[in-house]
N, C-alpha and C positions, 0 to 999 in steps of 0.2 A: 386225437381222434375221439369221437363221441361213442361211448359204450352203449350197447343195446338198451340196458336198463334206463340210462339217462335219456335216451331218445324216446322211449315209451313215455317216460314221465313228462318230457317236454311236450309231446303230442297231447297228453292228457290235459296239461295246463292250457295249451292252445285251445283245446275243445271247450274247456270251462270258460275261458276268456271270451270265446265266440258267443257264448250264451248270455253274456253280460250286456246291459244297456250302455248307451254312450256315457252317461254320467258316472256309472260304476267303473267303466274302463278308464275314464279320466282320473277318477280317484285312485285307482290301482296304479296308474302311471305315476301319479304324484307320490304315492307310497314307495314305489320302486326307486324313484329319484331320491327321495329322502333317505332311503336305506343306503343307496350308493354314496350319498354325500356324507353320511355318518361314518362310513368305512373307507373314505377316500385315500387313506394311507395304503390301502391294499391295491389301488389301481396302478397297474404297471405303466411306467413312462420310459420311453426310449431315451438314451443318453443325449441324442441330438435335441430332443424336446426340452430336456432339463437345461441344456446349454443355451438354447434359444430363449427360454423363459428368464434365465439368469441375465442374459445379455439385455433383454428388453427391460427388466426390472432395474438394472444398473443405469441404463439410459434414462429411464423414468426418474430415478433418484437424482441423477445429475442434471435434470431439466432439459435433456436433449431430444425429447419427443414432442411432436406436435399433437397435442391432445384436442379432442373434439367432444363437444357437448352431445349427450345422447339424443336430445331433441333435434339438434341440427342433423345428426347422422340419420335419424329416423325420417325426418322430412326429406332429406336428400334421396333416400331410398324410395320413399313414396313417390316423389316427383319423377324419379328416373323410371319407375316401373308402373306408372298409372297413365 
């Protein structure tokens, strides 16, 4: 549950963000993602997610996955949705 103090702080942050220009907002998002990436060990992951990642990584190492080039995937998505 969000405490009242945190909720007020969150609202203040949102107010400040709303005053930023688009380029400043994009830079802020980049900074936030960088911050998350450097502390990724703190990101909780459900047991089923860990198991699924382990299963997929094992299949990858054993050569049992059909891998697709990113350019082909991107082209397929563009073709499908344009």
